[in-house]
PQR file of N, CA, C, O and H, with PARSE charges and radii, in Angstrom:
ATOM      1  N   MET A   1       0.814  -1.189   0.000 -0.4000 1.5000
ATOM      2  CA  MET A   1       0.000   0.000   0.000 -0.0000 2.0000
ATOM      3  C   MET A   1       0.858   1.253   0.000  0.5500 1.7000
ATOM      4  O   MET A   1       0.543   2.216  -0.700 -0.5500 1.4000
ATOM      5  N   THR A   2       1.932   1.256   0.770 -0.4000 1.5000
ATOM      6  CA  THR A   2       2.776   2.440   0.819 -0.0000 2.0000
ATOM      7  C   THR A   2       3.528   2.667  -0.488  0.5500 1.7000
ATOM      8  O   THR A   2       3.968   3.784  -0.759 -0.5500 1.4000
ATOM      9  H   THR A   2       2.187   0.474   1.338  0.4000 1.0000
ATOM     10  N   ALA A   3       3.678   1.635  -1.293 -0.4000 1.5000
ATOM     11  CA  ALA A   3       4.343   1.794  -2.585 -0.0000 2.0000
ATOM     12  C   ALA A   3       3.488   2.633  -3.537  0.5500 1.7000
ATOM     13  O   ALA A   3       4.018   3.285  -4.436 -0.5500 1.4000
ATOM     14  H   ALA A   3       3.321   0.728  -1.073  0.4000 1.0000
ATOM     15  N   ARG A   4       2.185   2.616  -3.344 -0.4000 1.5000
ATOM     16  CA  ARG A   4       1.281   3.366  -4.216 -0.0000 2.0000
ATOM     17  C   ARG A   4       1.077   4.808  -3.763  0.5500 1.7000
ATOM     18  O   ARG A   4       0.468   5.604  -4.477 -0.5500 1.4000
ATOM     19  H   ARG A   4       1.754   2.086  -2.613  0.4000 1.0000
ATOM     20  N   ARG A   5       1.581   5.142  -2.586 -0.4000 1.5000
ATOM     21  CA  ARG A   5       1.334   6.463  -2.009 -0.0000 2.0000
ATOM     22  C   ARG A   5       1.760   7.619  -2.925  0.5500 1.7000
ATOM     23  O   ARG A   5       0.983   8.561  -3.084 -0.5500 1.4000
ATOM     24  H   ARG A   5       2.075   4.495  -2.006  0.4000 1.0000
ATOM     25  N   PRO A   6       2.952   7.594  -3.535 -0.5600 1.5000
ATOM     26  CA  PRO A   6       3.328   8.709  -4.418  0.2800 2.0000
ATOM     27  C   PRO A   6       2.379   8.867  -5.609  0.5500 1.7000
ATOM     28  O   PRO A   6       2.078   9.988  -6.019 -0.5500 1.4000
ATOM     29  N   LEU A   7       1.915   7.755  -6.156 -0.4000 1.5000
ATOM     30  CA  LEU A   7       0.974   7.835  -7.277 -0.0000 2.0000
ATOM     31  C   LEU A   7      -0.368   8.406  -6.836  0.5500 1.7000
ATOM     32  O   LEU A   7      -0.983   9.190  -7.558 -0.5500 1.4000
ATOM     33  H   LEU A   7       2.159   6.845  -5.822  0.4000 1.0000
ATOM     34  N   LEU A   8      -0.816   8.012  -5.656 -0.4000 1.5000
ATOM     35  CA  LEU A   8      -2.087   8.523  -5.148 -0.0000 2.0000
ATOM     36  C   LEU A   8      -1.992  10.019  -4.859  0.5500 1.7000
ATOM     37  O   LEU A   8      -2.916  10.772  -5.164 -0.5500 1.4000
ATOM     38  H   LEU A   8      -0.316   7.375  -5.069  0.4000 1.0000
ATOM     39  N   LEU A   9      -0.897  10.440  -4.282 -0.4000 1.5000
ATOM     40  CA  LEU A   9      -0.694  11.867  -4.010 -0.0000 2.0000
ATOM     41  C   LEU A   9      -0.642  12.656  -5.316  0.5500 1.7000
ATOM     42  O   LEU A   9      -1.226  13.734  -5.424 -0.5500 1.4000
ATOM     43  H   LEU A   9      -0.146   9.828  -4.033  0.4000 1.0000
ATOM     44  N   ASN A  10       0.057  12.113  -6.297 -0.4000 1.5000
ATOM     45  CA  ASN A  10       0.131  12.772  -7.597 -0.0000 2.0000
ATOM     46  C   ASN A  10      -1.242  12.864  -8.246  0.5500 1.7000
ATOM     47  O   ASN A  10      -1.560  13.860  -8.896 -0.5500 1.4000
ATOM     48  H   ASN A  10       0.531  11.237  -6.210  0.4000 1.0000
ATOM     49  N   SER A  11      -2.041  11.846  -8.074 -0.4000 1.5000
ATOM     50  CA  SER A  11      -3.399  11.854  -8.620 -0.0000 2.0000
ATOM     51  C   SER A  11      -4.227  12.979  -8.020  0.5500 1.7000
ATOM     52  O   SER A  11      -4.982  13.649  -8.726 -0.5500 1.4000
ATOM     53  H   SER A  11      -1.783  11.037  -7.547  0.4000 1.0000
ATOM     54  N   VAL A  12      -4.083  13.184  -6.711 -0.4000 1.5000
ATOM     55  CA  VAL A  12      -4.799  14.267  -6.042 -0.0000 2.0000
ATOM     56  C   VAL A  12      -4.355  15.616  -6.597  0.5500 1.7000
ATOM     57  O   VAL A  12      -5.188  16.479  -6.872 -0.5500 1.4000
ATOM     58  H   VAL A  12      -3.470  12.639  -6.138  0.4000 1.0000
ATOM     59  N   LEU A  13      -3.049  15.799  -6.764 -0.4000 1.5000
ATOM     60  CA  LEU A  13      -2.533  17.070  -7.282 -0.0000 2.0000
ATOM     61  C   LEU A  13      -3.011  17.326  -8.709  0.5500 1.7000
ATOM     62  O   LEU A  13      -3.297  18.467  -9.072 -0.5500 1.4000
ATOM     63  H   LEU A  13      -2.372  15.097  -6.540  0.4000 1.0000
ATOM     64  N   LEU A  14      -3.098  16.279  -9.511 -0.4000 1.5000
ATOM     65  CA  LEU A  14      -3.582  16.451 -10.880 -0.0000 2.0000
ATOM     66  C   LEU A  14      -5.076  16.738 -10.918  0.5500 1.7000
ATOM     67  O   LEU A  14      -5.545  17.427 -11.824 -0.5500 1.4000
ATOM     68  H   LEU A  14      -2.866  15.352  -9.216  0.4000 1.0000
ATOM     69  N   ARG A  15      -5.831  16.225  -9.955 -0.4000 1.5000
ATOM     70  CA  ARG A  15      -7.247  16.560  -9.882 -0.0000 2.0000
ATOM     71  C   ARG A  15      -7.438  18.023  -9.521  0.5500 1.7000
ATOM     72  O   ARG A  15      -8.372  18.669  -9.997 -0.5500 1.4000
ATOM     73  H   ARG A  15      -5.449  15.665  -9.219  0.4000 1.0000
ATOM     74  N   GLN A  16      -6.556  18.544  -8.684 -0.4000 1.5000
ATOM     75  CA  GLN A  16      -6.633  19.946  -8.301 -0.0000 2.0000
ATOM     76  C   GLN A  16      -6.289  20.869  -9.465  0.5500 1.7000
ATOM     77  O   GLN A  16      -6.919  21.912  -9.637 -0.5500 1.4000
ATOM     78  H   GLN A  16      -5.798  18.020  -8.298  0.4000 1.0000
ATOM     79  N   ASN A  17      -5.298  20.494 -10.259 -0.4000 1.5000
ATOM     80  CA  ASN A  17      -4.916  21.292 -11.423 -0.0000 2.0000
ATOM     81  C   ASN A  17      -4.445  20.360 -12.541  0.5500 1.7000
ATOM     82  O   ASN A  17      -3.271  19.991 -12.579 -0.5500 1.4000
ATOM     83  H   ASN A  17      -4.786  19.647 -10.119  0.4000 1.0000
ATOM     84  N   PRO A  18      -5.345  19.977 -13.449 -0.5600 1.5000
ATOM     85  CA  PRO A  18      -4.968  19.045 -14.513  0.2800 2.0000
ATOM     86  C   PRO A  18      -4.056  19.664 -15.578  0.5500 1.7000
ATOM     87  O   PRO A  18      -3.593  18.957 -16.473 -0.5500 1.4000
ATOM     88  N   HIS A  19      -3.795  20.954 -15.495 -0.4000 1.5000
ATOM     89  CA  HIS A  19      -2.957  21.624 -16.485 -0.0000 2.0000
ATOM     90  C   HIS A  19      -1.528  21.819 -15.990  0.5500 1.7000
ATOM     91  O   HIS A  19      -0.769  22.590 -16.577 -0.5500 1.4000
ATOM     92  H   HIS A  19      -4.171  21.528 -14.768  0.4000 1.0000
ATOM     93  N   ASN A  20      -1.156  21.127 -14.914 -0.4000 1.5000
ATOM     94  CA  ASN A  20       0.173  21.225 -14.351 -0.0000 2.0000
ATOM     95  C   ASN A  20       1.092  20.219 -15.056  0.5500 1.7000
ATOM     96  O   ASN A  20       1.080  19.026 -14.754 -0.5500 1.4000
ATOM     97  H   ASN A  20      -1.773  20.501 -14.437  0.4000 1.0000
ATOM     98  N   VAL A  21       1.870  20.721 -15.981 -0.4000 1.5000
ATOM     99  CA  VAL A  21       2.726  19.864 -16.810 -0.0000 2.0000
ATOM    100  C   VAL A  21       3.766  19.136 -15.958  0.5500 1.7000
ATOM    101  O   VAL A  21       4.056  17.965 -16.199 -0.5500 1.4000
ATOM    102  H   VAL A  21       1.879  21.690 -16.226  0.4000 1.0000
ATOM    103  N   GLY A  22       4.316  19.814 -14.981 -0.4000 1.5000
ATOM    104  CA  GLY A  22       5.324  19.199 -14.116 -0.0000 2.0000
ATOM    105  C   GLY A  22       4.799  17.985 -13.378  0.5500 1.7000
ATOM    106  O   GLY A  22       5.516  16.999 -13.209 -0.5500 1.4000
ATOM    107  H   GLY A  22       4.080  20.766 -14.785  0.4000 1.0000
ATOM    108  N   GLU A  23       3.558  18.049 -12.938 -0.4000 1.5000
ATOM    109  CA  GLU A  23       2.968  16.897 -12.230 -0.0000 2.0000
ATOM    110  C   GLU A  23       2.732  15.728 -13.186  0.5500 1.7000
ATOM    111  O   GLU A  23       2.884  14.572 -12.790 -0.5500 1.4000
ATOM    112  H   GLU A  23       2.976  18.850 -13.076  0.4000 1.0000
ATOM    113  N   TRP A  24       2.366  16.007 -14.429 -0.4000 1.5000
ATOM    114  CA  TRP A  24       2.205  14.929 -15.410 -0.0000 2.0000
ATOM    115  C   TRP A  24       3.549  14.243 -15.665  0.5500 1.7000
ATOM    116  O   TRP A  24       3.624  13.017 -15.753 -0.5500 1.4000
ATOM    117  H   TRP A  24       2.242  16.946 -14.751  0.4000 1.0000
ATOM    118  N   LEU A  25       4.599  15.042 -15.783 -0.4000 1.5000
ATOM    119  CA  LEU A  25       5.929  14.461 -16.000 -0.0000 2.0000
ATOM    120  C   LEU A  25       6.372  13.662 -14.777  0.5500 1.7000
ATOM    121  O   LEU A  25       6.995  12.609 -14.911 -0.5500 1.4000
ATOM    122  H   LEU A  25       4.538  16.038 -15.712  0.4000 1.0000
ATOM    123  N   GLN A  26       6.049  14.162 -13.591 -0.4000 1.5000
ATOM    124  CA  GLN A  26       6.371  13.438 -12.360 -0.0000 2.0000
ATOM    125  C   GLN A  26       5.622  12.109 -12.307  0.5500 1.7000
ATOM    126  O   GLN A  26       6.176  11.103 -11.864 -0.5500 1.4000
ATOM    127  H   GLN A  26       5.542  15.017 -13.483  0.4000 1.0000
ATOM    128  N   ARG A  27       4.375  12.100 -12.754 -0.4000 1.5000
ATOM    129  CA  ARG A  27       3.578  10.861 -12.756 -0.0000 2.0000
ATOM    130  C   ARG A  27       4.201   9.821 -13.684  0.5500 1.7000
ATOM    131  O   ARG A  27       4.296   8.647 -13.324 -0.5500 1.4000
ATOM    132  H   ARG A  27       3.925  12.918 -13.114  0.4000 1.0000
ATOM    133  N   ALA A  28       4.624  10.239 -14.868 -0.4000 1.5000
ATOM    134  CA  ALA A  28       5.275   9.311 -15.791 -0.0000 2.0000
ATOM    135  C   ALA A  28       6.571   8.783 -15.183  0.5500 1.7000
ATOM    136  O   ALA A  28       6.890   7.602 -15.320 -0.5500 1.4000
ATOM    137  H   ALA A  28       4.546  11.192 -15.161  0.4000 1.0000
ATOM    138  N   GLU A  29       7.312   9.655 -14.517 -0.4000 1.5000
ATOM    139  CA  GLU A  29       8.547   9.241 -13.862 -0.0000 2.0000
ATOM    140  C   GLU A  29       8.273   8.233 -12.748  0.5500 1.7000
ATOM    141  O   GLU A  29       9.048   7.295 -12.561 -0.5500 1.4000
ATOM    142  H   GLU A  29       7.052  10.614 -14.406  0.4000 1.0000
ATOM    143  N   LEU A  30       7.189   8.414 -12.015 -0.4000 1.5000
ATOM    144  CA  LEU A  30       6.826   7.460 -10.964 -0.0000 2.0000
ATOM    145  C   LEU A  30       6.556   6.074 -11.544  0.5500 1.7000
ATOM    146  O   LEU A  30       6.946   5.064 -10.957 -0.5500 1.4000
ATOM    147  H   LEU A  30       6.559   9.176 -12.167  0.4000 1.0000
ATOM    148  N   TYR A  31       5.890   6.027 -12.695 -0.4000 1.5000
ATOM    149  CA  TYR A  31       5.659   4.729 -13.341 -0.0000 2.0000
ATOM    150  C   TYR A  31       6.981   4.089 -13.754  0.5500 1.7000
ATOM    151  O   TYR A  31       7.160   2.882 -13.597 -0.5500 1.4000
ATOM    152  H   TYR A  31       5.573   6.846 -13.172  0.4000 1.0000
ATOM    153  N   LEU A  32       7.898   4.884 -14.277 -0.4000 1.5000
ATOM    154  CA  LEU A  32       9.183   4.336 -14.703 -0.0000 2.0000
ATOM    155  C   LEU A  32      10.014   3.879 -13.503  0.5500 1.7000
ATOM    156  O   LEU A  32      10.724   2.877 -13.593 -0.5500 1.4000
ATOM    157  H   LEU A  32       7.752   5.865 -14.405  0.4000 1.0000
ATOM    158  N   GLN A  33       9.935   4.590 -12.398 -0.4000 1.5000
ATOM    159  CA  GLN A  33      10.644   4.171 -11.185 -0.0000 2.0000
ATOM    160  C   GLN A  33      10.079   2.860 -10.658  0.5500 1.7000
ATOM    161  O   GLN A  33      10.824   2.022 -10.150 -0.5500 1.4000
ATOM    162  H   GLN A  33       9.358   5.403 -12.325  0.4000 1.0000
ATOM    163  N   ALA A  34       8.771   2.679 -10.775 -0.4000 1.5000
ATOM    164  CA  ALA A  34       8.150   1.419 -10.343 -0.0000 2.0000
ATOM    165  C   ALA A  34       8.646   0.271 -11.210  0.5500 1.7000
ATOM    166  O   ALA A  34       8.803  -0.851 -10.728 -0.5500 1.4000
ATOM    167  H   ALA A  34       8.166   3.359 -11.188  0.4000 1.0000
ATOM    168  N   ALA A  35       8.893   0.546 -12.483 -0.4000 1.5000
ATOM    169  CA  ALA A  35       9.407  -0.487 -13.376 -0.0000 2.0000
ATOM    170  C   ALA A  35      10.836  -0.858 -12.979  0.5500 1.7000
ATOM    171  O   ALA A  35      11.209  -2.030 -13.017 -0.5500 1.4000
ATOM    172  H   ALA A  35       8.766   1.458 -12.874  0.4000 1.0000
ATOM    173  N   ASP A  36      11.631   0.138 -12.599 -0.4000 1.5000
ATOM    174  CA  ASP A  36      13.021  -0.124 -12.206 -0.0000 2.0000
ATOM    175  C   ASP A  36      13.105  -0.884 -10.887  0.5500 1.7000
ATOM    176  O   ASP A  36      14.015  -1.691 -10.692 -0.5500 1.4000
ATOM    177  H   ASP A  36      11.329   1.090 -12.569  0.4000 1.0000
ATOM    178  N   SER A  37      12.163  -0.631  -9.983 -0.4000 1.5000
ATOM    179  CA  SER A  37      12.208  -1.292  -8.677 -0.0000 2.0000
ATOM    180  C   SER A  37      11.717  -2.728  -8.737  0.5500 1.7000
ATOM    181  O   SER A  37      11.887  -3.481  -7.778 -0.5500 1.4000
ATOM    182  H   SER A  37      11.424   0.024 -10.141  0.4000 1.0000
ATOM    183  N   GLY A  38      11.116  -3.115  -9.843 -0.4000 1.5000
ATOM    184  CA  GLY A  38      10.694  -4.495  -9.997 -0.0000 2.0000
ATOM    185  C   GLY A  38       9.334  -4.807  -9.426  0.5500 1.7000
ATOM    186  O   GLY A  38       9.027  -5.976  -9.195 -0.5500 1.4000
ATOM    187  H   GLY A  38      10.978  -2.504 -10.622  0.4000 1.0000
ATOM    188  N   ASN A  39       8.497  -3.798  -9.186 -0.4000 1.5000
ATOM    189  CA  ASN A  39       7.162  -4.048  -8.649 -0.0000 2.0000
ATOM    190  C   ASN A  39       6.265  -4.766  -9.651  0.5500 1.7000
ATOM    191  O   ASN A  39       5.388  -5.533  -9.255 -0.5500 1.4000
ATOM    192  H   ASN A  39       8.747  -2.848  -9.374  0.4000 1.0000
ATOM    193  N   ALA A  40       6.468  -4.532 -10.914 -0.4000 1.5000
ATOM    194  CA  ALA A  40       5.687  -5.191 -11.965 -0.0000 2.0000
ATOM    195  C   ALA A  40       6.593  -5.306 -13.185  0.5500 1.7000
ATOM    196  O   ALA A  40       7.749  -4.886 -13.155 -0.5500 1.4000
ATOM    197  H   ALA A  40       7.181  -3.909 -11.236  0.4000 1.0000
ATOM    198  N   SER A  41       6.063  -5.870 -14.242 -0.4000 1.5000
ATOM    199  CA  SER A  41       6.894  -6.018 -15.430 -0.0000 2.0000
ATOM    200  C   SER A  41       7.246  -4.654 -16.009  0.5500 1.7000
ATOM    201  O   SER A  41       6.414  -3.747 -16.045 -0.5500 1.4000
ATOM    202  H   SER A  41       5.123  -6.211 -14.267  0.4000 1.0000
ATOM    203  N   SER A  42       8.470  -4.523 -16.455 -0.4000 1.5000
ATOM    204  CA  SER A  42       8.966  -3.248 -16.978 -0.0000 2.0000
ATOM    205  C   SER A  42       8.182  -2.799 -18.191  0.5500 1.7000
ATOM    206  O   SER A  42       7.967  -1.603 -18.386 -0.5500 1.4000
ATOM    207  H   SER A  42       9.146  -5.260 -16.426  0.4000 1.0000
ATOM    208  N   THR A  43       7.752  -3.747 -19.010 -0.4000 1.5000
ATOM    209  CA  THR A  43       7.015  -3.404 -20.220 -0.0000 2.0000
ATOM    210  C   THR A  43       5.671  -2.775 -19.884  0.5500 1.7000
ATOM    211  O   THR A  43       5.281  -1.784 -20.500 -0.5500 1.4000
ATOM    212  H   THR A  43       7.927  -4.719 -18.852  0.4000 1.0000
ATOM    213  N   SER A  44       4.958  -3.343 -18.910 -0.4000 1.5000
ATOM    214  CA  SER A  44       3.653  -2.792 -18.572 -0.0000 2.0000
ATOM    215  C   SER A  44       3.793  -1.425 -17.906  0.5500 1.7000
ATOM    216  O   SER A  44       2.975  -0.539 -18.153 -0.5500 1.4000
ATOM    217  H   SER A  44       5.276  -4.148 -18.410  0.4000 1.0000
ATOM    218  N   GLN A  45       4.811  -1.235 -17.067 -0.4000 1.5000
ATOM    219  CA  GLN A  45       5.025   0.056 -16.421 -0.0000 2.0000
ATOM    220  C   GLN A  45       5.437   1.109 -17.444  0.5500 1.7000
ATOM    221  O   GLN A  45       4.990   2.253 -17.361 -0.5500 1.4000
ATOM    222  H   GLN A  45       5.475  -1.955 -16.866  0.4000 1.0000
ATOM    223  N   ALA A  46       6.272   0.747 -18.394 -0.4000 1.5000
ATOM    224  CA  ALA A  46       6.659   1.693 -19.442 -0.0000 2.0000
ATOM    225  C   ALA A  46       5.446   2.045 -20.300  0.5500 1.7000
ATOM    226  O   ALA A  46       5.306   3.185 -20.744 -0.5500 1.4000
ATOM    227  H   ALA A  46       6.635  -0.182 -18.461  0.4000 1.0000
ATOM    228  N   GLY A  47       4.578   1.078 -20.530 -0.4000 1.5000
ATOM    229  CA  GLY A  47       3.337   1.344 -21.261 -0.0000 2.0000
ATOM    230  C   GLY A  47       2.431   2.276 -20.488  0.5500 1.7000
ATOM    231  O   GLY A  47       1.776   3.136 -21.077 -0.5500 1.4000
ATOM    232  H   GLY A  47       4.691   0.152 -20.169  0.4000 1.0000
ATOM    233  N   GLN A  48       2.384   2.116 -19.169 -0.4000 1.5000
ATOM    234  CA  GLN A  48       1.572   3.012 -18.344 -0.0000 2.0000
ATOM    235  C   GLN A  48       2.152   4.421 -18.353  0.5500 1.7000
ATOM    236  O   GLN A  48       1.400   5.395 -18.351 -0.5500 1.4000
ATOM    237  H   GLN A  48       2.916   1.418 -18.690  0.4000 1.0000
ATOM    238  N   ALA A  49       3.468   4.542 -18.362 -0.4000 1.5000
ATOM    239  CA  ALA A  49       4.109   5.863 -18.426 -0.0000 2.0000
ATOM    240  C   ALA A  49       3.775   6.540 -19.751  0.5500 1.7000
ATOM    241  O   ALA A  49       3.483   7.735 -19.785 -0.5500 1.4000
ATOM    242  H   ALA A  49       4.079   3.750 -18.363  0.4000 1.0000
ATOM    243  N   ALA A  50       3.819   5.780 -20.837 -0.4000 1.5000
ATOM    244  CA  ALA A  50       3.476   6.335 -22.143 -0.0000 2.0000
ATOM    245  C   ALA A  50       2.001   6.733 -22.197  0.5500 1.7000
ATOM    246  O   ALA A  50       1.661   7.780 -22.748 -0.5500 1.4000
ATOM    247  H   ALA A  50       4.057   4.809 -20.810  0.4000 1.0000
ATOM    248  N   ALA A  51       1.128   5.905 -21.629 -0.4000 1.5000
ATOM    249  CA  ALA A  51      -0.297   6.227 -21.603 -0.0000 2.0000
ATOM    250  C   ALA A  51      -0.551   7.468 -20.756  0.5500 1.7000
ATOM    251  O   ALA A  51      -1.428   8.274 -21.067 -0.5500 1.4000
ATOM    252  H   ALA A  51       1.404   5.055 -21.181  0.4000 1.0000
ATOM    253  N   CYS A  52       0.209   7.614 -19.701 -0.4000 1.5000
ATOM    254  CA  CYS A  52       0.084   8.797 -18.844 -0.0000 2.0000
ATOM    255  C   CYS A  52       0.424  10.058 -19.633  0.5500 1.7000
ATOM    256  O   CYS A  52      -0.281  11.062 -19.527 -0.5500 1.4000
ATOM    257  H   CYS A  52       0.922   6.960 -19.448  0.4000 1.0000
ATOM    258  N   LEU A  53       1.486  10.017 -20.414 -0.4000 1.5000
ATOM    259  CA  LEU A  53       1.866  11.180 -21.218 -0.0000 2.0000
ATOM    260  C   LEU A  53       0.843  11.460 -22.322  0.5500 1.7000
ATOM    261  O   LEU A  53       0.611  12.616 -22.677 -0.5500 1.4000
ATOM    262  H   LEU A  53       2.059   9.202 -20.500  0.4000 1.0000
ATOM    263  N   GLU A  54       0.238  10.411 -22.858 -0.4000 1.5000
ATOM    264  CA  GLU A  54      -0.838  10.616 -23.838 -0.0000 2.0000
ATOM    265  C   GLU A  54      -2.031  11.298 -23.183  0.5500 1.7000
ATOM    266  O   GLU A  54      -2.634  12.198 -23.769 -0.5500 1.4000
ATOM    267  H   GLU A  54       0.426   9.472 -22.570  0.4000 1.0000
ATOM    268  N   ASP A  55      -2.372  10.875 -21.974 -0.4000 1.5000
ATOM    269  CA  ASP A  55      -3.457  11.532 -21.234 -0.0000 2.0000
ATOM    270  C   ASP A  55      -3.135  12.999 -20.986  0.5500 1.7000
ATOM    271  O   ASP A  55      -4.006  13.864 -21.074 -0.5500 1.4000
ATOM    272  H   ASP A  55      -1.882  10.145 -21.498  0.4000 1.0000
ATOM    273  N   ALA A  56      -1.876  13.263 -20.675 -0.4000 1.5000
ATOM    274  CA  ALA A  56      -1.454  14.652 -20.443 -0.0000 2.0000
ATOM    275  C   ALA A  56      -1.647  15.487 -21.699  0.5500 1.7000
ATOM    276  O   ALA A  56      -2.118  16.622 -21.624 -0.5500 1.4000
ATOM    277  H   ALA A  56      -1.168  12.560 -20.603  0.4000 1.0000
ATOM    278  N   LEU A  57      -1.293  14.943 -22.840 -0.4000 1.5000
ATOM    279  CA  LEU A  57      -1.451  15.681 -24.094 -0.0000 2.0000
ATOM    280  C   LEU A  57      -2.916  15.979 -24.385  0.5500 1.7000
ATOM    281  O   LEU A  57      -3.245  17.036 -24.923 -0.5500 1.4000
ATOM    282  H   LEU A  57      -0.910  14.021 -22.901  0.4000 1.0000
ATOM    283  N   ARG A  58      -3.800  15.038 -24.025 -0.4000 1.5000
ATOM    284  CA  ARG A  58      -5.222  15.256 -24.246 -0.0000 2.0000
ATOM    285  C   ARG A  58      -5.815  16.242 -23.241  0.5500 1.7000
ATOM    286  O   ARG A  58      -6.764  16.959 -23.558 -0.5500 1.4000
ATOM    287  H   ARG A  58      -3.533  14.179 -23.588  0.4000 1.0000
ATOM    288  N   THR A  59      -5.261  16.278 -22.035 -0.4000 1.5000
ATOM    289  CA  THR A  59      -5.853  17.047 -20.947 -0.0000 2.0000
ATOM    290  C   THR A  59      -5.373  18.492 -20.882  0.5500 1.7000
ATOM    291  O   THR A  59      -6.181  19.409 -20.737 -0.5500 1.4000
ATOM    292  H   THR A  59      -4.490  15.695 -21.777  0.4000 1.0000
ATOM    293  N   VAL A  60      -4.073  18.697 -20.988 -0.4000 1.5000
ATOM    294  CA  VAL A  60      -3.492  20.027 -20.779 -0.0000 2.0000
ATOM    295  C   VAL A  60      -3.838  20.938 -21.950  0.5500 1.7000
ATOM    296  O   VAL A  60      -3.623  20.592 -23.111 -0.5500 1.4000
ATOM    297  H   VAL A  60      -3.416  17.952 -21.107  0.4000 1.0000
ATOM    298  N   GLN A  61      -4.371  22.095 -21.626 -0.4000 1.5000
ATOM    299  CA  GLN A  61      -4.638  23.122 -22.622 -0.0000 2.0000
ATOM    300  C   GLN A  61      -3.502  24.125 -22.577  0.5500 1.7000
ATOM    301  O   GLN A  61      -3.125  24.585 -21.500 -0.5500 1.4000
ATOM    302  H   GLN A  61      -4.545  22.376 -20.682  0.4000 1.0000
ATOM    303  N   ALA A  62      -2.949  24.469 -23.731 -0.4000 1.5000
ATOM    304  CA  ALA A  62      -1.733  25.290 -23.803 -0.0000 2.0000
ATOM    305  C   ALA A  62      -1.889  26.618 -23.067  0.5500 1.7000
ATOM    306  O   ALA A  62      -0.953  27.066 -22.405 -0.5500 1.4000
ATOM    307  H   ALA A  62      -3.255  24.095 -24.607  0.4000 1.0000
ATOM    308  N   GLY A  63      -3.025  27.238 -23.169 -0.4000 1.5000
ATOM    309  CA  GLY A  63      -3.228  28.531 -22.516 -0.0000 2.0000
ATOM    310  C   GLY A  63      -3.287  28.449 -21.015  0.5500 1.7000
ATOM    311  O   GLY A  63      -3.048  29.443 -20.329 -0.5500 1.4000
ATOM    312  H   GLY A  63      -3.786  26.875 -23.706  0.4000 1.0000
ATOM    313  N   LYS A  64      -3.603  27.279 -20.490 -0.4000 1.5000
ATOM    314  CA  LYS A  64      -3.746  27.101 -19.041 -0.0000 2.0000
ATOM    315  C   LYS A  64      -2.567  26.347 -18.425  0.5500 1.7000
ATOM    316  O   LYS A  64      -2.533  26.140 -17.212 -0.5500 1.4000
ATOM    317  H   LYS A  64      -3.798  26.472 -21.047  0.4000 1.0000
ATOM    318  N   ALA A  65      -1.603  25.937 -19.246 -0.4000 1.5000
ATOM    319  CA  ALA A  65      -0.495  25.119 -18.773 -0.0000 2.0000
ATOM    320  C   ALA A  65       0.382  25.896 -17.785  0.5500 1.7000
ATOM    321  O   ALA A  65       0.672  27.075 -17.990 -0.5500 1.4000
ATOM    322  H   ALA A  65      -1.630  26.105 -20.232  0.4000 1.0000
ATOM    323  N   VAL A  66       0.789  25.234 -16.736 -0.4000 1.5000
ATOM    324  CA  VAL A  66       1.688  25.795 -15.743 -0.0000 2.0000
ATOM    325  C   VAL A  66       2.797  24.798 -15.441  0.5500 1.7000
ATOM    326  O   VAL A  66       2.655  23.596 -15.663 -0.5500 1.4000
ATOM    327  H   VAL A  66       0.554  24.276 -16.569  0.4000 1.0000
ATOM    328  N   ASN A  67       3.911  25.330 -14.925 -0.4000 1.5000
ATOM    329  CA  ASN A  67       5.003  24.488 -14.437 -0.0000 2.0000
ATOM    330  C   ASN A  67       5.557  23.551 -15.509  0.5500 1.7000
ATOM    331  O   ASN A  67       5.754  22.362 -15.258 -0.5500 1.4000
ATOM    332  H   ASN A  67       4.026  26.306 -14.745  0.4000 1.0000
ATOM    333  N   GLY A  68       5.800  24.075 -16.674 -0.4000 1.5000
ATOM    334  CA  GLY A  68       6.365  23.209 -17.689 -0.0000 2.0000
ATOM    335  C   GLY A  68       6.592  23.773 -18.974  0.5500 1.7000
ATOM    336  O   GLY A  68       7.070  23.084 -19.875 -0.5500 1.4000
ATOM    337  H   GLY A  68       5.640  25.041 -16.878  0.4000 1.0000
TER
END
């Protein structure tokens, strides 16, 4: 449960401001760190990181973007 804490905290921050580019990049980095630590298969974690960045591209509006 404590391994998921950074992702859950990041999720809360993104709900507060979905246009925060830095938090989206941090979320992708968290997925990649989970892949390096061996919590799950590296391929699935890298896929989740890529999907996270795709979500960021769909969500962030250029005029409202902050921190990035």
